[in-house]
N, C-alpha and C positions, 0 to 999 in steps of 0.2 A: 779620858773616857767620859762620856756624858752620864751624869747621875740619873738614877731612875726617877727621882722627883726633885724639883727645884727647891733650893734653900729658901724658906719663907722670909729670911732676913733680907732678901733682895729688895723688898719694898719698904724697908725700914726708913729710907730717906724721905718717904712720903707720909705725913701725919696720918695716924689711924682713923681720925675722926672725919676725914674729908669725904668719905664715901665707901661703898662696898668694894671688896677686893676678892680676887680668886687666884689660886695658884694652879698651874698645870705642869706637866713634865717639861715643857719647853720654856716657860717663863711665868711672870705674874702680871695681872691686870688690875687697875683701879679706875673706878668711875669717880672722878674728883670734881667737887663743887666747892670753891673756896672764895671767901669774902676778900675784899681788897687787902693786900699785904705784900710780903716779901718772902723769897725762898732762895737759898743757895746750897749747893752740894757738889761733892765729887764722889763718883761711884766707880767701883771696879767693874761694873756691868754696863751694858748698853741700855740707854733709856730713850723712850720716844713719847711724844705727846701729840694728840690730835684734838683741835678745838671743836667742841660740839655746839658752840654758840660764839658769835662775835664778841670780842673783848677789846674795847678801845683803850688807848693810853698805857701801853705796856713798855717798860724800859728793861732791856736785858742785855747780857753779854754771854758769849759761849766760847770758851777756850781762848779768850783774849782779854785785854784790859779796856777795850773800847765798848762803851755802852751804846745801844741804839734804841730809839723810841719809835714806836710804830703802833698801828691799830691792827689787831689780830682778827682776820676774817674767819668765818665759818670754814672748817676744813683745813685750816693751816696745820702743817706738821712741823714738829721740832725734833731733830735728830741729835741726840746727845751721846756721842761715842764714849766708850769706857775710858775712865780716867781723865776725862775733860771736865774742868770746873765750869760751873754756870751760876749766874745770879739773875734774878728776875724780880721786878716790882710791877704790880698791876693795880689799877685804880678802880676797877669795877669787878663784880662777881665773875669769876672765871670757871667755866665748865669744860672739862676735857676728859679724854681717856688717856691714861698713862700706862705704858707697857714697859716692863723691865725684862730683859733677856740676858742671862748670864753669858759671859764671853765664851765659855766652853760650849754652850748650847748654840750660839751663833756660829761658831767654828764648825760644829757638827752639821748644821744646816747648810753652810756654805760649801762644805765638802760634798754633801749628798746632792745638792741641787745644782751647783755650778762647778764642781770639781776644783774648788779653790782651797789652798792650804792656809790662807790667811784672810782676815777680815779687815778692810780699811774703808771706813765710812766717811763720806764727804757731806757734812750738813748743808742743806739748802739755805738760801737767804731767808731771813725772818719775813714772814708774810706769804711764804710759798703755800699755795693750796694744792692738796693732793686728794683728788676725788676717790681714788681707789682706797687709800688709807681711811678716808672718812666713812666709806661704806662698811669697811671692816670694823671701825670704831663704833659705829652705830649698832652693829650686830653684837659687839662686846657689851655695850651698855644694856641692850635688851636682855642679854643672857644674865648679866649680873643682877638685874632687877626682877628676874623670874621668880614667882612664888615657889617656895620650897628649896631655893638655892640653885646655883649654876650647875650645869652638867659638865663634868670634868672633860669629857671628850669633845664637847662643843668648844670650850675655852682653849683646849689644846690645839684643835683644828684652826681656830681663828688666830692664835698666837703664831702657829706655824706658817699660815698664809701671810700674816703681817710681816713676819721676819723675812720670808722669801721675797716679798714685795720690796722691803727696804733694801735688801741686798741687791736686788735687780736694778732698783732705781737710784740708790745713793751709794752703792758700792763702787769704789774707785776702780777695782779690777773686775767688777762683776760683768757678766755678759749674759745676754738673753739666750735661753736655750728652749727650744720647743719641746724636747723630751718625747718620750713615747706617747702615742695617741691610742685611742681605743680603750675598751674595757679590759677587765682581767681575763686571763685564759680560764677555761672551765676548771682546770686543776687548781689554779691559784684561788679562784673564787670559792671552791669547795674548802680549801685549806683555811681561808679567812672565815668563812661561814661557820665551819666546825669549831674553830678557835673561839669565836664570839659566843657560840652556844655553850661552850664548855666553861668559859671564864667570864661570863656576863656579870657575875656578882661582885667582881673586884674592879679596882680602878685600872683603866687601860689608857694607853697613849697612842697617838697616831704613829709615832716612831716605831713602837713595838709592832703594830699591825702592818706597817709598811715593810718592816724587816722580813715578815713572813713571805712577802711577794717579790722581794728583791728590787722594789721600786723606791724612789725617793719619796719623802712624805707628801710633798705637793702633788706629784704625779699619782701617788696612791689614792689620795682624796678624789681626784678627778676620775680615775679608772674605776674606783669603787662605785661612785655615783652613777657612772655610765652602765655598770653591770647590774646593780641592784635597784636603780631608780631612785635612790635616796642617799644622802651622805652617811658616813659610818656612824656618827652619833645617833642619827634617826633610826638606823637599823638596830643599834644597841638598845634604844628605848623600847622598840617593838619586842625585842627578845625579853627584856626585863619585865615588861607589862604582861607578856604571855605567861611567864613564870609566876608572877604574882597572881594572875587570874586562876592558874591551876591550883595554887595553894589556897586561895580564897574559896574556890568551889568545894575543895575537900573539907574546909571548915574545921581543921584540926589545930590551927595555930592562931595566935592573936595577930591583929593587923600590924602592930609595931614589929613583931618578929618576922612577919612575911616581908615587910618593907626591907628589912636588913638582909634577909636571905636572897631577895630579888635584886639587890644592888642599889637600893635607894638609901639616901642618907638618913631618913627617918619617915615616920608615918605621914607627916605633912607633905613631904616631898612626893611620896607615892600618891597621895590623894590629889595633889595639884597636877601631877603628870597624867593621872588617869582621867581627871576632869578635862584636861586639854585635848588628849588624844582619843579617849574612849567615850567622852560625854557622860560619864557615870562616876560613881565613887566606889571604893573598896567595900564599904558596908553594903551597898546594893548588890555587888557581884557575889558577896558571900551569903546572901539570903537563901 
């Protein structure tokens, strides 16, 4: 059974000082910038890396004793299946997004999206550029750099989409499925909307929201956006901001307390979000 929240130790194989990281219900993400060096590890979880800038002069091996030397282009993807050992040496500063997804989480996604009982990944050749993975990686980087901290539902959505893409593209037994099209039915839309308005102050996952509708996570994200005109995380932000504004107008609580009650990590997070989406600040709303 998939845990409600990923074990933060999943990213322990990546040094903490390389860049910001965030954990979702589906996995963990790191924006990594590293000076020339070496790295080797074996993990019980699936790991992936997407190059955010070219990096010439890399020597690496993955699951074998044979090293290969190559120039890594922008958008190159590395697929490191669980329990495969890897070693890499690089001669210039390397910037990438690293994604770690537990085996149980990947199995859950494979079952829901592709009706597969097992996960078998086939790593592509070194130097393979994956434009879809690059687009998701850039969105991950932007979210990790967001003032006030990353939004947990955004990261969870991106990790879910990334995992499904990897399964579809590099899964040995994976198969493309179109899945249901169109938006949510009125009854399911109301169910999800009511749930978000009732539970907006706590951490939520795409898997939990999708389960309400009986859809797979990826199909839920698409159907939700078609129904509400925005992705789930954006809708949740609107609900949280509306709650915060109500508290601020009443003027009975401190801004820090309002931020907590409305589901924001802290006062700075609320302020940054309100500036971005409302072009104002909590102090001005509460006047």
